[in-house]
C-alpha positions in Angstrom: -37.7 -6.6 21.6 -34.2 -6.3 22.0 -31.4 -3.6 23.9 -28.1 -2.6 22.2 -25.5 -3.3 24.5 -24.1 0.4 24.5 -27.5 1.8 25.5 -27.7 -1.0 28.9 -24.0 0.2 29.8 -25.1 3.7 29.6 -28.2 2.6 31.7 -26.1 0.8 34.5 -23.5 2.7 34.4 -20.5 0.5 32.9 -18.2 0.6 30.3 -19.0 -1.2 26.6 -16.0 -3.1 26.9 -16.9 -4.0 31.2 -20.3 -5.4 29.9 -19.3 -7.2 27.1 -16.7 -9.0 29.1 -19.2 -9.6 31.5 -22.2 -10.9 29.4 -19.7 -13.3 27.5 -18.5 -15.0 31.1 -22.1 -15.6 31.3 -22.7 -17.3 28.0 -24.0 -14.7 25.9 -23.0 -14.2 22.1 -21.6 -10.9 21.7 -19.2 -9.2 19.7 -19.3 -5.4 19.9 -21.4 -2.6 21.9 -24.1 -2.5 18.7 -24.7 -6.5 19.6 -28.2 -6.8 21.2 -29.5 -8.8 24.0 -33.3 -9.6 25.0 -35.3 -7.6 27.4 -35.4 -9.7 30.2 -31.8 -10.4 30.5 -31.3 -6.5 30.4 -33.9 -6.0 32.6 -32.2 -8.3 35.2 -28.7 -6.7 34.7 -30.3 -3.6 35.5 -32.1 -4.6 38.8 -28.4 -6.5 39.6 -26.5 -3.6 39.6 -29.5 -1.4 41.1 -28.8 -3.6 44.1 -25.2 -3.5 44.0 -24.3 -0.2 43.5 -24.2 0.8 47.5 -22.0 -2.2 48.1 -19.7 -1.8 45.0 -16.9 -0.5 46.9 -16.5 -2.2 50.3 -16.8 -5.7 48.3 -14.0 -4.6 46.1 -12.0 -3.7 49.0 -12.9 -6.8 50.9 -11.8 -8.6 48.1 -8.5 -6.9 47.6 -7.7 -7.6 51.6 -8.6 -11.4 51.3 -6.6 -12.1 48.2 -4.0 -9.4 47.9 -1.8 -9.8 44.4 1.2 -8.9 44.0 2.1 -5.8 41.3 3.6 -7.4 38.5 7.1 -5.1 38.3 9.3 -4.9 35.3 12.2 -6.7 34.7 15.3 -4.7 36.7 12.9 -2.7 38.9 13.0 -2.8 42.8 10.9 -1.3 45.5 11.8 1.0 48.3 11.2 0.7 51.8 10.3 4.2 53.8 13.6 3.7 55.4 15.5 3.9 52.5 13.6 7.0 51.4 14.5 8.4 54.8 18.1 7.5 54.3 18.0 9.0 50.9 17.0 12.7 52.0 19.3 12.6 54.9 22.4 11.9 52.7 21.4 14.6 50.2 21.0 16.8 52.8 24.2 15.6 54.2 26.3 16.2 50.9 24.9 19.6 50.3 26.8 20.7 53.4 29.6 18.9 52.5 29.7 20.9 49.0 30.0 24.2 50.8 32.3 22.9 53.0 34.7 22.4 49.9 34.5 25.8 48.8 35.6 27.2 51.7 38.8 29.6 51.3 40.8 27.1 53.6 41.8 24.4 51.1 42.8 21.1 53.1 46.1 19.2 51.2 45.1 19.0 47.4 46.3 15.3 47.4 43.1 14.9 50.0 40.1 14.2 48.3 37.5 17.9 48.7 34.9 15.4 50.6 37.4 14.3 53.6 36.9 17.8 54.9 34.0 17.2 57.6 31.5 19.8 58.8 31.0 20.0 61.8 27.7 19.5 62.2 27.4 15.8 60.5 31.2 14.3 60.4 28.9 10.8 60.4 27.4 11.5 57.2 30.7 12.7 55.7 33.3 10.1 56.7 30.7 7.8 55.3 30.8 9.7 51.8 34.6 10.0 52.4 34.3 6.1 52.6 32.0 5.9 49.9 34.4 8.3 47.4 38.2 7.1 48.2 38.0 3.4 47.3 36.8 5.0 44.2 39.3 7.7 43.5 42.1 5.0 44.6 40.4 2.5 42.1 40.9 5.0 39.5 44.7 5.7 40.2 45.5 1.8 40.0 43.7 1.4 36.8 47.0 2.8 34.7 47.2 1.6 30.8 42.9 0.7 31.5 42.3 4.8 32.3 39.6 5.2 28.9 37.3 2.8 30.7 37.7 5.6 33.6 35.8 8.1 31.5 32.5 6.3 31.4 31.4 8.3 34.0 31.4 11.0 31.7 29.7 9.3 29.0 26.7 11.1 27.4 23.5 9.4 29.1 20.5 8.8 26.1 17.5 7.7 27.6 15.0 5.7 25.0 12.4 3.7 25.0 11.4 0.6 22.5 11.4 0.0 19.8 14.4 1.7 18.5 13.5 3.3 15.3 16.8 4.0 12.8 15.9 7.4 12.5 15.0 8.7 16.0 18.1 6.5 17.5 20.6 8.2 14.8 19.4 11.9 15.9 19.7 10.7 19.8 23.5 9.9 19.3 24.2 12.9 17.2 24.6 10.9 13.4 22.7 11.4 10.4 20.5 8.3 9.6 22.4 7.4 6.4 26.0 6.9 8.4 23.4 4.9 10.8 22.5 2.6 8.2 26.2 2.5 6.9 27.3 1.6 10.1 25.0 -1.2 11.0 26.0 -2.4 7.5 29.6 -2.9 8.4 28.3 -4.8 11.2 26.1 -7.0 9.1 22.8 -5.6 10.0 20.5 -4.2 6.7 17.9 -2.0 8.4 16.1 1.1 6.7 15.1 4.4 8.4 12.2 3.2 9.5 12.8 -0.1 10.6 13.7 -0.7 14.1 17.1 -2.5 15.7 18.0 -4.7 19.1 18.5 -3.3 22.0 21.8 -4.8 22.3 23.0 -3.6 18.8 21.6 -0.2 19.9 23.9 -0.2 23.4 26.8 -1.5 21.2 26.2 1.6 18.8 25.8 4.1 21.6 29.0 3.0 23.1 31.3 4.0 19.9 30.1 7.3 19.8 30.6 8.1 24.0 27.2 7.5 24.6 25.6 5.6 27.3 22.2 4.2 26.9 19.1 4.0 29.4 16.5 1.5 27.7 13.4 2.4 29.6 10.6 -0.8 29.1 7.0 0.8 29.1 6.3 0.7 32.8 9.4 2.0 34.5 11.0 5.1 35.5 14.0 6.4 34.5 16.3 6.7 37.4 16.9 10.6 38.4 20.5 11.5 37.6 22.3 14.1 37.3 21.3 17.8 39.6 18.9 18.9 36.8 15.7 16.6 36.4 15.4 15.8 32.5 12.4 17.5 30.9 9.8 14.7 29.5 8.3 15.3 26.0 4.6 15.8 26.5 2.7 12.4 24.4 0.7 13.6 21.8 -1.8 10.7 22.7 -2.0 11.7 25.9 -5.9 11.4 26.5 -6.4 14.9 28.3 -5.2 15.9 24.9 -8.0 14.3 22.8 -10.4 15.7 21.4 -13.7 14.2 19.3 -13.3 14.2 15.6 -15.4 13.5 12.6 -15.2 10.1 11.1 -13.5 9.1 7.8 -15.7 6.9 5.4 -14.9 4.9 2.9 -17.5 4.0 0.0 -16.0 0.7 -1.8 -17.5 -1.9 -4.1 -17.9 -3.3 -7.4 -18.2 -1.2 -10.6 -21.0 0.4 -11.5 -22.7 -0.7 -8.5 -23.4 3.0 -7.3 -20.9 4.1 -5.4 -19.9 7.4 -6.9 -24.0 8.1 -7.8 -24.3 7.3 -3.7 -21.8 10.0 -2.8 -23.5 12.3 -5.9 -26.5 12.1 -3.9 -25.2 13.1 -0.6 -22.7 15.9 -1.8 -25.8 17.0 -4.2 -23.2 17.8 -7.2 -22.7 15.3 -10.2 -19.7 13.5 -10.3 -20.4 10.7 -12.5 -20.4 12.8 -15.2 -17.1 14.1 -15.3 -15.2 10.5 -15.1 -14.7 8.9 -18.6 -17.0 5.7 -19.2 -19.2 6.4 -16.1 -16.0 4.7 -14.4 -14.8 6.3 -10.9 -10.6 5.7 -12.4 -9.2 8.4 -9.2 -9.7 8.6 -5.7 -12.1 11.6 -4.6 -12.4 13.0 -0.6 -15.0 15.0 0.6 -16.5 16.4 3.8 -19.9 17.1 4.5 -22.1 17.5 7.2 -25.5 16.1 8.5 -27.4 17.0 11.6 -24.3 18.9 12.9 -21.7 16.7 12.6 -19.3 16.3 10.0 -18.3 13.2 8.0 -15.7 12.9 5.4 -16.2 10.5 2.6 -13.6 9.2 0.2 -15.0 7.2 -3.4 -12.7 4.5 -4.8 -12.7 3.0 -8.5 -14.3 0.1 -8.5 -12.2 -1.7 -11.6 -10.3 -4.7 -11.1 -7.2 -2.5 -12.0 -7.8 0.0 -8.9 -7.7 -3.0 -6.0 -4.4 -1.2 -4.8 -5.9 2.2 -4.7 -9.1 0.1 -2.6 -6.9 -1.5 -0.2 -5.2 2.6 0.1 -9.0 4.0 0.5 -9.6 1.5 3.1 -6.7 1.8 5.4 -7.2 5.0 6.2 -10.7 5.3 7.0 -13.0 4.1 10.4 -15.8 2.8 8.4 -16.5 1.1 5.2 -19.4 1.5 3.3 -19.6 -1.5 1.0 -21.9 -0.9 -2.2 -24.0 -3.6 -3.6 -26.4 -3.1 -6.2 -29.6 -5.3 -5.6 -29.8 -6.5 -9.2 -26.4 -7.8 -9.3 -25.4 -9.2 -5.9 -21.7 -10.1 -5.2 -19.1 -9.8 -7.6 -15.5 -10.6 -7.4 -14.5 -6.5 -6.7 -17.0 -6.6 -4.0 -15.4 -9.7 -2.3 -12.1 -7.7 -2.9 -13.1 -4.8 -1.1 -14.9 -6.8 1.6 -11.8 -8.3 2.2 -9.3 -5.0 2.7 -12.4 -3.5 5.2 -11.8 -6.6 6.9 -7.9 -6.4 6.9 -8.2 -2.8 8.0 -10.4 -3.8 10.9 -13.3 -1.1 10.0 -16.8 -1.3 10.5 -18.4 -2.1 8.0 -22.5 -0.7 6.7 -23.9 -2.5 3.8 -25.4 0.2 1.3 -27.8 -2.1 -0.7 -28.0 0.2 -3.8 -30.7 -0.1 -6.9 -33.6 -1.4 -4.8 -35.9 0.4 -7.5 -34.4 -0.9 -10.5 -36.0 -4.2 -12.3 -34.8 -7.4 -11.4 -34.1 -6.5 -7.9 -33.7 -9.0 -5.5 -32.7 -7.9 -2.0 -33.2 -11.3 0.2 -30.4 -12.6 -2.4 -28.1 -9.9 -1.5 -28.5 -10.5 2.3 -28.5 -14.4 1.7 -24.5 -13.8 0.2 -24.3 -11.8 3.1 -24.9 -14.7 5.1 -22.5 -16.5 3.8 -19.6 -14.3 3.3 -19.7 -13.7 7.7 -21.7 -10.4 7.3 -25.1 -11.5 8.1 -27.6 -8.5 8.5 -29.1 -7.5 11.3 -32.7 -8.4 10.7 -31.0 -11.7 9.9 -29.6 -12.2 13.6 -26.2 -11.0 12.6 -24.4 -8.1 13.3 -23.8 -6.1 9.8 -26.1 -3.1 9.3 -27.7 -3.3 6.1 -29.1 -0.3 4.3 -31.2 -0.4 1.8 -30.9 3.0 -0.8 -31.7 4.0 -4.1 -28.7 6.7 -4.9 -30.3 7.5 -8.2 -33.4 9.0 -6.2 -32.2 9.3 -2.4 -34.5 6.9 -0.9 -33.3 6.2 3.0 -29.8 8.1 2.1 -30.7 9.9 5.4 -31.5 6.9 7.4 -27.7 5.3 5.6 -26.0 8.6 7.7 -27.8 8.0 10.7 -26.5 4.4 10.8 -22.8 5.8 9.9 -23.1 8.6 13.0 -24.3 5.3 15.1 -21.4 3.6 14.5 -19.4 6.3 15.1 -20.5 6.8 18.5 -19.7 3.3 19.6 -16.1 4.2 17.9 -15.7 6.9 20.3 -13.2 8.5 17.6 -10.9 11.1 19.2 -7.5 12.8 17.9 -4.8 15.8 19.1 -5.7 18.9 17.2 -2.7 20.4 18.6 0.4 18.4 17.9 2.6 18.5 15.0 0.2 17.7 11.7 1.0 14.1 10.2 -1.7 11.9 7.9 -1.6 10.2 4.7 -1.6 10.7 0.6 -4.2 10.0 -0.9 -4.0 10.7 -4.2 -1.3 13.2 -6.0 -0.9 14.7 -9.4 0.7 17.4 -11.1 -1.3 20.0 -12.2 -0.8 22.8 -14.9 0.4 26.1 -13.4 0.3 24.6 -9.6 2.6 21.6 -9.8 2.6 18.9 -7.7 -0.4 18.9 -5.3 -1.9 16.0 -3.4 -5.1 15.4 -1.4 -4.2 14.4 2.1 -6.4 13.3 5.0 -4.9 14.9 8.3 -5.0 12.2 11.0 -3.2 14.0 13.8 -2.9 17.6 15.1 -4.0 20.7 12.9 -2.5 21.1 9.2 -2.2 25.3 8.6 -0.7 27.1 5.7 3.1 27.4 5.9 3.7 24.3 7.2 6.8 22.3 6.0 6.1 18.6 5.3 8.3 15.7 4.8 6.9 12.7 2.9 9.5 10.0 2.8 12.2 11.3 -0.6 9.7 14.9 -1.1 9.2 18.0 1.1 6.6 20.6 1.1 5.9 24.0 2.4 2.4 24.3 2.5 1.2 27.1 -0.3 -2.4 26.5 -0.4 -5.0 24.1 1.3 -8.5 23.5 -0.4 -11.5 22.0 -0.2 -13.4 19.2 -2.6 -15.2 22.3 -3.4 -12.0 24.9 -4.4 -12.6 26.7 -1.3 -9.7 27.8 0.2 -8.8 26.8 3.9 -6.3 28.4 6.4 -6.0 25.2 8.3 -7.6 21.5 8.4 -8.5 19.7 12.0 -8.0 16.0 12.5 -9.9 13.7 9.7 -10.0 16.3 7.5 -9.5 15.9 3.3 -7.8 18.6 1.7 -6.0 19.2 -1.6 -2.4 20.9 -0.9 0.0 22.6 -3.4 3.7 23.4 -2.9 5.5 19.8 -3.0 9.3 19.4 -4.3 7.8 16.5 -6.1 5.1 14.2 -6.3 4.6 12.4 -3.1 3.5 9.0 -3.1 0.2 7.9 -2.4 -0.7 5.8 0.3 2.7 7.4 2.2 2.7 9.1 5.4 3.5 12.7 5.6 4.6 14.3 8.8 5.4 18.1 10.0 9.0 19.6 10.1 10.8 22.5 12.2 10.5 24.6 8.9 11.3 23.8 4.9 15.1 23.7 5.7 14.9 20.9 7.7 12.0 19.1 5.9 14.7 19.3 2.8 17.6 18.0 4.5 15.7 15.2 5.8 14.4 14.2 2.1 17.4 14.0 0.8 18.9 11.7 3.8 16.0 9.5 2.9 17.7 9.5 -0.9 20.7 8.8 0.4 19.2 5.6 2.0 17.3 4.8 -0.7 20.1 4.4 -2.1 22.5 2.6 0.0 19.7 0.2 0.7 19.4 -0.5 -3.2 23.5 -0.9 -3.3 23.4 -3.5 -0.5 20.7 -5.5 -1.7 22.1 -5.6 -4.9 25.6 -7.0 -3.6 23.8 -9.3 -1.3 21.9 -10.9 -3.9 24.9 -10.8 -5.9 27.0 -13.2 -3.1 24.1 -14.8 -2.6 24.0 -16.1 -6.3 25.9 -19.6 -6.7 27.3 -20.9 -10.0 25.3 -20.7 -13.3 23.6 -24.3 -13.9 22.5 -25.6 -17.3 19.0 -24.6 -16.3 19.9 -21.1 -15.4 21.7 -21.3 -19.0 18.8 -22.6 -21.0 16.7 -19.8 -19.0 18.8 -17.5 -20.2 18.5 -18.8 -23.9 14.6 -18.3 -23.9 14.3 -15.0 -22.1 16.9 -13.8 -25.3 14.8 -15.5 -27.9 11.6 -14.0 -26.2 10.5 -10.7 -27.5 9.7 -7.7 -25.0 7.6 -4.8 -25.4 8.9 -1.6 -23.0 6.6 1.2 -22.1 6.9 4.1 -20.8 3.3 5.0 -18.5 2.4 8.4 -17.8 -1.3 8.9 -15.9 -2.3 11.9 -14.7 -2.7 11.4 -11.0 -0.2 8.5 -9.0 -2.7 6.4 -7.7 -3.8 5.9 -11.8 0.4 5.0 -12.6 0.4 2.9 -9.7 -2.7 0.7 -10.9 -1.5 0.8 -14.7 1.9 -0.1 -14.1 0.4 -2.9 -12.1 -2.2 -4.2 -14.8 0.0 -3.9 -17.6 2.8 -6.1 -15.8 -0.2 -8.7 -15.3 -0.7 -9.0 -18.9 -0.1 -12.8 -19.0 1.9 -14.0 -22.9 4.9 -17.1 -23.1 5.9 -15.3 -26.3 6.3 -11.2 -25.1 7.2 -10.0 -22.2 6.7 -6.3 -20.9 8.9 -4.0 -19.1 7.6 -0.9 -17.9 11.1 1.2 -18.1 9.9 4.6 -16.3 6.5 5.4 -14.6 5.6 9.1 -13.9 2.8 11.6 -13.5 1.8 14.4 -15.6 1.4 14.9 -19.7 3.6 13.2 -22.1 6.7 15.6 -22.4 9.7 15.5 -25.0 11.8 13.8 -22.2 9.4 11.3 -22.6 10.3 10.8 -26.4 13.8 11.0 -25.9 13.8 8.5 -23.2 11.4 6.2 -25.3 13.6 6.6 -28.5 17.1 5.7 -26.6 15.5 2.7 -25.1 12.9 1.3 -28.2 10.0 2.0 -26.3 6.5 2.9 -26.9 4.7 5.6 -24.4 1.4 4.6 -23.0 -0.7 7.8 -21.2 -3.4 7.3 -19.2 -5.9 10.8 -19.3 -2.9 12.8 -20.0 -2.3 15.0 -23.3 0.5 15.7 -24.7 3.0 19.3 -24.5 3.5 21.3 -27.6 5.9 19.9 -30.2 5.5 16.3 -28.7 3.7 15.0 -31.8 5.8 15.7 -34.3 9.1 14.8 -32.3 7.3 11.4 -31.8 6.8 10.7 -35.4 10.5 11.8 -36.3 11.9 9.2 -34.2 8.9 6.6 -35.0 7.7 6.6 -31.5 4.1 4.7 -30.7 2.1 6.9 -28.3 -0.6 5.2 -27.0 -3.5 7.1 -25.6 -7.1 6.6 -23.6 -8.8 8.2 -20.9 -10.9 4.6 -20.0 -8.6 1.8 -18.2 -8.9 -1.1 -20.0 -9.3 0.6 -23.1 -6.0 1.3 -23.0 -4.9 -2.3 -21.6 -6.3 -3.6 -24.5 -4.6 -1.8 -27.0 -1.0 -2.5 -25.2 -2.0 -6.3 -26.0 -2.7 -5.6 -29.7 0.6 -3.5 -29.7 2.3 -6.9 -28.6 0.5 -9.0 -30.3 2.1 -6.8 -33.5 5.6 -7.3 -32.3 5.1 -11.6 -33.0 5.9 -12.8 -36.3 3.0 -13.6 -38.4 1.4 -17.1 -38.3 1.1 -18.9 -41.7 -1.6 -21.7 -41.9 -2.0 -24.0 -45.0 -5.7 -24.7 -46.4 -6.6 -27.4 -49.2 -8.0 -25.9 -51.7 -8.3 -28.9 -54.4 -6.9 -32.5 -55.7 -6.7 -33.9 -58.8 -5.6 -38.1 -59.9 -3.4 -38.7 -62.2 -4.8 -41.2 -65.0 -2.8 -40.5 -68.0 0.6 -39.5 -69.1 1.3 -37.5 -72.3 4.6 -36.8 -73.7 4.9 -33.2 -75.2 7.4 -32.2 -77.2 11.1 -33.4 -76.6 10.9 -36.0 -74.0 8.7 -33.3 -71.6 5.9 -35.6 -69.9 2.4 -34.0 -68.5 0.2 -35.8 -66.8 -3.1 -35.9 -67.5 -5.6 -35.6 -64.9 -9.2 -35.6 -63.0 -9.9 -32.9 -60.5 -12.1 -34.9 -58.0 -12.1 -32.4 -55.4 -11.7 -28.2 -54.9 -9.8 -26.3 -57.3 -6.8 -26.4 -59.1 -5.0 -23.2 -60.0 -1.9 -21.8 -62.1 0.6 -21.4 -59.8 -0.4 -22.9 -56.7 1.4 -25.1 -54.3 1.1 -28.5 -55.4 2.7 -31.6 -53.5 2.9 -35.3 -55.3 1.5 -38.0 -53.5 1.6 -41.4 -54.0 0.4 -44.2 -51.5 0.2 -41.5 -49.2 3.4 -40.2 -49.1 4.9 -37.3 -50.2 7.2 -37.5 -53.4 7.6 -34.0 -54.5 6.6 -30.5 -53.8 6.6 -27.0 -56.1 4.1 -24.9 -58.1 2.1 -25.8 -61.0 3.5 -24.2 -64.0 1.4 -26.0 -66.9 -2.4 -26.1 -66.6 -4.4 -27.2 -70.0 -7.8 -27.7 -70.5 -7.4 -29.7 -73.9 -4.9 -27.3 -75.9 -5.8 -24.3 -74.0 -4.2 -22.1 -71.0 -6.6 -22.0 -68.1 -5.9 -20.2 -64.8 -8.1 -23.3 -63.0 -10.3 -25.9 -63.0 -13.0 -27.3 -60.9 -13.9 -30.6 -59.8 -15.3 -33.4 -62.2 -13.3 -32.0 -65.1 -10.6 -32.9 -67.4 -7.0 -31.2 -67.3 -3.2 -31.3 -67.9 -0.3 -30.7 -64.9 2.6 -30.2 -64.7 4.5 -29.7 -61.5 7.4 -27.5 -62.1 10.9 -29.2 -61.9 9.3 -33.3 -62.1 7.9 -35.4 -64.7 8.7 -38.9 -63.7 4.5 -39.4 -63.3 2.5 -42.6 -62.8 -0.9 -43.6 -62.9 -2.6 -43.3 -59.8 -0.6 -40.6 -58.1 -2.4 -37.8 -56.3 -1.8 -34.3 -57.1 -3.0 -31.9 -54.3 -3.2 -28.2 -53.8 -2.9 -25.6 -50.8 -3.2 -22.0 -50.4 -1.1 -20.3 -47.6 -2.6 -17.9 -45.6 -1.1 -15.3 -43.2 -2.6 -15.1 -39.8 -2.2 -12.2 -36.9 -0.2 -14.0 -33.9 -2.1 -14.3 -30.5 -0.2 -13.6 -27.0 
């Protein structure tokens, strides 16, 4: 028997991390709070800490006394002594009394600084203040032409903490982000709105705009300046604001290994029947209750074309359930999903599915798990493996219990009171509702009417619904909801944040568009300047590209993630003869505008799981535009490959159909010669292509215009029979010549 780390830490009153570090220092091989130690070691630790508990505090104090360690201070920081603090208090009180004296009706000579009026109660402090201020005044008067530098004391002070992000820094110095980006470009620095800039650059830019920049690194305290103390913004991630939140669980695995069936059983609703071909082609997000605790699930596609959607699903989750069919074991998408889960640093639980199917081999799956570095617990590893049957509901409760156990170890928390932010899981255009997006709220509570910003798209939340279509008024952290009210379809996988109001969100979105255009222009300019003179290789490459045929496509899909996946899959089609260019991609039904664009660019329209708007079919027929549609992605990809092959010229091959040997020369009519032949193989046909061969060399090639059997004209003569043959345009036959016949066959070109 063994004891888990998290249970042992509770018994001895120690944090999980501290106990893991202690065990590692003593030679134990432990990795996480779910690792185990043997009962004997666990009991020894309990006794050790039970004996040390009363003496813990004195030991720490003694150790500190014996070996004092100087605290690590940030660069530029200094420590004030008690005498320094007392002196500062005294100077402040003296300064206040001095100011009162300067406001008295009786004024001293205006040429004399106000601080020279010395109050009777503190003459020494006043003289000290006068001694400090008078040289400064004299130096200002003596500077003359360098007076602008004297305004440094009037500069607006700005306090920032690294990293310095372009968007935030622009707001601090009173600039719009795209203007700041333009200024940085003039300095030779190419940075987007969400990138960071060096501290020295920030100080230089701030100085240009009349600001004095104070950069406070972690651990430093901003110096108190001025009479009004600076009100620090509350940290939304302060532990006092954090509350426990539900886990977000991602279901990953190979196509047709039972991911959606598993989620279907958990939700007790049939989802698979709604998917074309039984393959999940969208990301679905749902939330359930288990033993009084909520769990949010994300189901991802398994087809190879949807790798980006699987990666996105893993990046927004806490726990990844890797579904592996017991009768199929590891497959390419299984390994890919495992890689995504590891890169996202998710806790991994393996669900060995289809344990009741014919050919199920659970040990084979566990053997492969060990080879992939995720050995199951019962084989001495750290990975929880649950044997389930999604179809019959076997061990589903046990799987959910394991999820809650992992969640207990992760101690997931979020701030439900701060402005809402999160990730776009999937987006689409719905008939009658416009653009909508399924989102996961990561921080804060999303409410109806909130103004959201997501890159170049903004939103005022009109409706929020859960997976069952129920209207919600608010959505706390880790809740998946569908949001409507977007100005356009937001990109899947991007982050959204809450703005002050819709007007601010719209303005920020417009600024983001301007920034993107500036970045595109800058990158184009940079590419042009970097490009050197054209070489001979470049010239030949350009000629070769011009000779290649190109299929231009316009991609339309029902959701944003599928549009990305389809465009990526089409670009991945390999061909040395035909290139594929995605002219445009979008979300929603195929419209007349798509047909017009396709007509102008000589493209075809590829629609995945979408319909045609009214009048589109007739317009496409009028402009001779091909529309390729399908609800299953791999079928659609095959149709596009066929369209690419149709662009190639047909390939022609020759097939030898017969041969005849010239054995005698006959003269017919006025000096016209005909070859008397014996058909040695195959079939000789009139009007077929014939080649006259002499000694293995080609003498003449043309068609057979005369074919006689005795005195009768015939269409064909088979092997073993004699015939008279005349090849059009030739009559210089010799005995022993061979006449070979060929048929030309047309074949469809391949990519």
